[in-house]
N, C-alpha and C positions, 0 to 999 in steps of 0.2 A: 907724128904730126900728120895731119891730113892735108890733102890738096884741094878738096872741094867741100863746100858746106851749103846746106839749105836751111834757111831760117823762116819760121812760120809764126805768125801771131794771129790769134783768133779773138774777135770781139765778143768776149764772154757775156757782157751785159746785154748785147743785142740777141745773143742766143737765148738767154733767159727770158728777155722781154718778148721775143717772138713766140716762144713756147712751142716750137715745132720739133725741136731736137733736144735731147738731154746732152749737156756739155760733155759729160764723161764718155758717152757713146761716140760723140764726134771726135774726141781726143783719142779714143781707142782706134777709131777708123784711120786717123792720121798715122798713128804708130804702126798699124797693120800694113799700110801702104808701103812704108819703108822697110818694115821687117821682112816683107816678101823677098827683098834683095839682100837680107842679112847685113844691113847698114847700121852703123853706130849712132846712138842717140846720146847727146850731151844733155844731162839733166839741167834744168833751169829752176829758178826759185818761184816760177809762176806756172800753174797748170795749163794755161792757154798759150804758152810760149814754148816752141819746139825748135831744136837744132839737131840736124842729122848730118853725118859726115861719112866720107869714104873710109875704107880700111886699107887703102893702098893697093887694092887689086885692080886689074884692068877693067873688069866688068862694073866696078863701082860707079864710074862716071855715068854710064848708061842707066844703071839702077836708080841713082839719084834723080837723073833727068826724067826717067819714066814715072817714078813715084810722084814727083813734083807736078808733072803735066797731067797725070791721072787725077790728082787732086784738083788742079786748076780747071779741068773740064768736067768735074763732077757737078751734079745739079745743085748742090748746096754750098760749095766751098766759097765762091766769090761773094755770096751774100754775107758771109761772116768773116772772111779773111781781111785783116788789117794790113798784114805784111806777108809777102812771099819773096824772099831774097835769095839769090844765087851768088855765092862767094867762090871765086876761082883764085886760089893763092898762087897758081902757076903764072897767070897773066896779071895778077894783082888787080882783078876787076871785081866789081860788085854790081849786080843788076837787079833792079826792081822788076820782077817777072810779071806781076800784075800790070804795072804801067806799060811795060814793053809789049806784052801780048794784047792787051785790051785798048791800048792807046789812051789809058786812063779815063775811059768812058764813065766810070763810076764816080768820078769826082774826088777820088782819094789820091794822095801822093805818097 
């Protein structure tokens, strides 16, 4: 069982409509961000929905946070992210990272 989880949902329709990025390249980039820290990915039934978790190691908390924030501050991520959620099962909390860090300036909830 994991203690921390990051959940990401990308607006694939917008990615395709904008025609600036290939969806698969974007998804590969997201996976690579978390793979740098050897974090687990839970497969979902949608290619634009990602879940990454810790492996119970001390460094995993920092790795999840770093990968999540690197994505958040990348030049393209906020244009296409529908959801960036931090789950902390130790404190039983769930945080909408986009809303918290941006003050929901984009108009999404």
